[in-house]
C-alpha positions as CSV (number, residue, x, y, z in Angstrom):
1,M,0.0,0.0,0.0
2,S,1.3,3.5,-0.9
3,Y,0.9,6.5,1.3
4,K,1.1,10.2,0.7
5,N,1.3,11.6,4.3
6,I,3.2,8.9,6.1
7,S,6.1,6.5,5.4
8,I,6.6,3.0,6.7
9,E,9.6,0.7,7.1
10,Q,10.1,-2.8,8.5
11,K,13.4,-3.8,10.2
12,E,13.3,-7.4,11.3
13,R,10.5,-7.5,13.9
14,V,10.1,-3.7,14.3
15,H,7.7,-1.7,12.2
16,Y,8.3,2.0,11.7
17,I,5.5,4.5,11.0
18,T,6.6,8.1,10.3
19,V,4.2,11.0,9.9
20,N,5.7,12.7,6.8
21,R,4.3,16.2,6.4
22,P,7.3,18.3,7.3
23,K,6.0,21.5,5.7
24,Q,2.9,21.3,7.8
25,M,4.9,20.3,11.0
26,N,3.4,16.8,10.5
27,A,-0.1,18.1,11.4
28,L,-2.9,15.6,11.3
29,N,-5.6,16.0,8.7
30,K,-8.4,13.5,7.7
31,A,-6.2,11.8,5.1
32,T,-3.3,11.4,7.5
33,I,-5.5,9.9,10.2
34,Q,-6.9,7.4,7.6
35,E,-3.4,6.5,6.4
36,L,-2.3,6.0,10.0
37,H,-5.2,3.8,10.7
38,D,-4.5,1.7,7.7
39,A,-0.8,1.4,8.5
40,F,-1.4,0.4,12.1
41,K,-4.0,-2.1,11.0
42,T,-1.5,-3.7,8.6
43,A,1.3,-3.8,11.2
44,E,-1.0,-5.4,13.7
45,A,-2.0,-8.1,11.3
46,D,1.6,-8.9,10.4
47,Q,2.7,-11.9,12.5
48,G,6.3,-10.8,12.1
49,T,5.8,-7.4,13.7
50,R,6.4,-7.4,17.4
51,V,6.8,-3.7,18.1
52,I,5.7,-0.5,16.3
53,I,7.7,2.7,16.5
54,L,5.8,5.9,15.7
55,T,7.6,9.2,15.0
56,G,7.5,12.4,12.9
57,S,9.7,13.4,10.0
58,G,12.3,16.0,10.4
59,D,13.7,17.4,13.6
60,K,11.1,20.0,14.5
61,A,7.9,18.1,15.2
62,F,6.5,14.8,16.2
63,V,3.0,16.0,15.3
64,A,2.3,19.7,15.9
65,G,-1.5,19.3,16.1
66,A,-4.5,19.0,13.8
67,D,-5.0,20.7,10.5
68,I,-7.3,23.5,11.8
69,K,-8.3,24.6,8.3
70,E,-10.3,21.4,7.9
71,F,-12.7,22.1,10.7
72,A,-12.7,25.9,11.1
73,D,-16.2,26.2,9.7
74,F,-17.8,23.1,11.4
75,D,-21.0,23.3,13.4
76,T,-21.8,21.4,16.6
77,E,-22.8,18.2,14.9
78,N,-19.8,18.3,12.6
79,G,-17.5,18.7,15.6
80,K,-19.0,15.8,17.4
81,A,-18.7,13.6,14.3
82,L,-15.0,14.7,13.8
83,A,-14.1,13.7,17.4
84,A,-16.0,10.4,17.4
85,D,-14.6,9.3,14.1
86,G,-11.0,10.2,15.0
87,Q,-11.1,8.5,18.3
88,K,-12.5,5.3,16.9
89,K,-10.4,5.2,13.8
90,L,-7.0,6.1,15.3
91,F,-6.6,7.0,19.0
92,D,-8.7,4.3,20.6
93,F,-7.6,1.9,17.9
94,I,-3.9,2.4,18.8
95,E,-4.5,2.1,22.5
96,N,-6.3,-1.2,22.0
97,L,-3.7,-2.8,19.7
98,S,-2.1,-6.1,20.9
99,T,1.3,-4.9,19.5
100,P,3.1,-2.3,21.7
101,V,3.5,1.1,20.1
102,I,6.4,3.3,21.1
103,A,6.0,7.0,20.4
104,A,9.4,8.7,19.7
105,V,8.5,12.3,20.3
106,N,11.0,14.4,18.3
107,G,10.1,18.0,18.8
108,F,6.6,19.6,19.1
109,A,3.8,17.3,20.2
110,L,0.8,19.6,20.5
111,G,-3.0,19.0,20.4
112,G,-3.7,15.9,18.3
113,G,0.0,15.2,18.3
114,L,0.2,14.9,22.1
115,E,-3.0,12.9,22.0
116,L,-1.4,10.5,19.5
117,A,1.6,10.1,21.7
118,M,-0.6,9.5,24.7
119,A,-2.6,6.8,22.9
120,S,0.7,5.0,22.3
121,H,1.8,2.5,25.0
122,I,5.3,3.9,25.7
123,R,6.6,7.4,25.1
124,V,10.2,8.6,24.7
125,A,11.1,12.2,23.9
126,S,14.0,14.2,22.6
127,D,15.3,16.8,25.0
128,N,14.1,19.6,22.7
129,A,10.5,18.3,22.7
130,K,7.6,20.6,23.7
131,L,4.3,19.0,24.7
132,G,0.9,20.6,25.2
133,L,-2.8,20.8,24.5
134,P,-3.5,24.3,23.3
135,E,-7.1,23.8,22.1
136,V,-8.8,26.2,24.5
137,S,-6.8,29.0,22.9
138,L,-8.8,28.2,19.8
139,G,-12.2,28.0,21.5
140,V,-12.4,24.2,21.6
141,I,-11.1,21.4,23.9
142,P,-9.0,18.3,23.2
143,G,-11.3,16.0,21.2
144,Y,-9.2,12.9,20.5
145,G,-9.1,11.6,24.1
146,G,-6.7,14.3,25.5
147,T,-8.9,15.2,28.5
148,Q,-9.1,11.6,29.6
149,R,-5.6,10.2,28.9
150,L,-3.7,13.3,30.2
151,S,-5.4,13.1,33.5
152,Q,-4.7,9.3,33.7
153,L,-1.0,9.9,33.1
154,V,-0.3,13.1,35.1
155,G,-3.2,13.4,37.5
156,R,-6.2,15.7,37.5
157,G,-4.5,18.8,38.8
158,K,-1.6,18.9,36.3
159,A,-4.0,18.0,33.5
160,M,-6.3,20.8,34.4
161,E,-3.3,23.2,34.4
162,M,-2.0,22.1,31.1
163,I,-5.4,22.2,29.4
164,T,-6.7,25.4,30.9
165,T,-3.6,27.4,30.4
166,A,-3.0,26.0,26.9
167,G,0.7,26.0,27.7
168,M,3.6,23.8,26.6
169,I,5.8,21.9,29.0
170,S,9.4,20.8,28.4
171,A,10.5,17.2,27.9
172,E,12.1,17.3,31.3
173,D,8.9,18.4,33.0
174,A,7.0,15.8,30.9
175,Q,9.2,13.1,32.3
176,N,8.9,14.4,35.9
177,W,5.2,14.4,35.5
178,G,5.0,10.9,34.1
179,L,3.9,11.9,30.7
180,V,6.9,10.4,29.0
181,N,9.1,7.5,30.1
182,H,12.5,8.7,29.0
183,V,14.2,11.9,27.6
184,V,17.4,11.8,25.5
185,A,19.2,13.9,23.0
186,Q,17.5,14.0,19.7
187,A,20.3,12.2,18.0
188,D,19.8,9.3,20.4
189,L,16.0,9.2,20.3
190,L,15.4,6.4,17.7
191,A,18.2,4.4,19.2
192,L,16.5,4.4,22.6
193,A,13.2,3.5,21.1
194,E,14.9,0.6,19.3
195,K,16.6,-0.5,22.5
196,I,13.2,-0.7,24.3
197,A,11.7,-2.5,21.2
198,S,14.5,-5.0,21.3
199,K,13.8,-5.9,25.0
200,I,10.1,-6.3,24.1
201,C,10.9,-8.6,21.2
202,N,12.8,-11.0,23.6
203,N,9.6,-11.7,25.5
204,S,6.4,-13.7,24.8
205,G,4.2,-11.8,22.3
206,N,1.1,-13.6,23.6
207,A,1.9,-12.7,27.2
208,I,2.6,-9.1,26.2
209,A,-0.8,-8.8,24.4
210,S,-2.6,-10.3,27.4
211,A,-0.8,-7.9,29.8
212,M,-1.7,-4.9,27.7
213,K,-5.3,-6.0,27.6
214,A,-5.4,-6.3,31.4
215,V,-3.7,-2.9,32.0
216,N,-6.1,-1.2,29.6
217,A,-9.1,-2.8,31.4
218,N,-8.3,-0.7,34.5
219,Y,-9.2,2.4,32.5
220,T,-12.3,1.1,30.8
221,D,-15.7,2.0,32.4
222,G,-17.7,-0.9,33.6
223,V,-14.9,-3.4,33.3
224,N,-13.3,-5.1,36.3
225,G,-9.6,-5.1,35.6
226,Y,-8.8,-7.8,38.1
227,E,-11.2,-10.2,36.4
228,V,-9.6,-9.5,33.0
229,E,-6.2,-10.1,34.6
230,I,-7.4,-13.5,35.9
231,T,-8.8,-14.5,32.6
232,E,-5.7,-13.4,30.6
233,F,-3.4,-15.1,33.2
234,G,-5.3,-18.3,32.6
235,N,-5.2,-17.9,28.8
236,C,-1.4,-17.7,28.9
237,F,-1.3,-21.3,30.2
238,G,-2.8,-22.6,26.9
239,T,0.0,-21.2,24.7
240,E,3.2,-22.7,23.4
241,E,5.1,-19.7,24.6
242,F,4.1,-20.5,28.2
243,I,5.6,-24.0,27.7
244,E,8.7,-22.6,26.2
245,G,9.1,-19.9,28.8
246,T,8.7,-22.2,31.8
247,T,10.8,-25.0,30.2
248,A,13.6,-22.6,29.5
249,F,13.5,-21.3,33.1
250,I,13.7,-24.9,34.5
251,E,16.5,-25.7,32.1
252,K,18.3,-22.5,33.0
253,R,18.5,-21.2,29.4
254,K,17.0,-18.2,27.6
255,P,13.6,-18.8,26.0
256,S,13.2,-18.8,22.3
257,F,9.8,-17.4,21.4
258,K,8.7,-17.8,17.8
């Protein structure tokens, strides 16, 4: 499949997805959201893909927000439809993948860009990154899950401050607040993401998928996360990877997961 707004690459078991609109600071428009959905769906279906690394082209921006020109003249119903479609097609879709997604935040991650990073499972940032949700300065609010995921990650008070002030925070503050996992020099960003990906690839893919499902259950209304954990724990016992992992432990060797 060919893309106009993103680029993809496969290196062994790691799939790379790069938002490639440098002239627009990699801003999200409808076409880019659709292409990202298609790319993630393809990567998820590929049995050879164990980790997905998501980043932005260039050295200025991961994703610097949404393409405001596309919705500047929307009415109430159009706005609701835009948020609902985007959440279902991309942001919730990424969060519920069984393949871990590492967001390599290289520069500005604003609005929809920060929401895209927060939908990912692990976030690493370059030391020049700036993160924020500036929507209220435009007369709207974050509409792609930002009000929910930000408060889950940094707590209600800090989320309220970031959203109501429309301000940006540094990569260092983002790490201190728990918004990103690691901060490194921009030249080392992809190497760090790949190092984390390599560690993930050494473990059971089935167990990782089960663990991610259980963790996400804790943030799903009406779902008992403990019950999901029990079910997924039991499901692991029916896999070949469980047999290999426990056998390798008993035989004092490293497991070889297919």
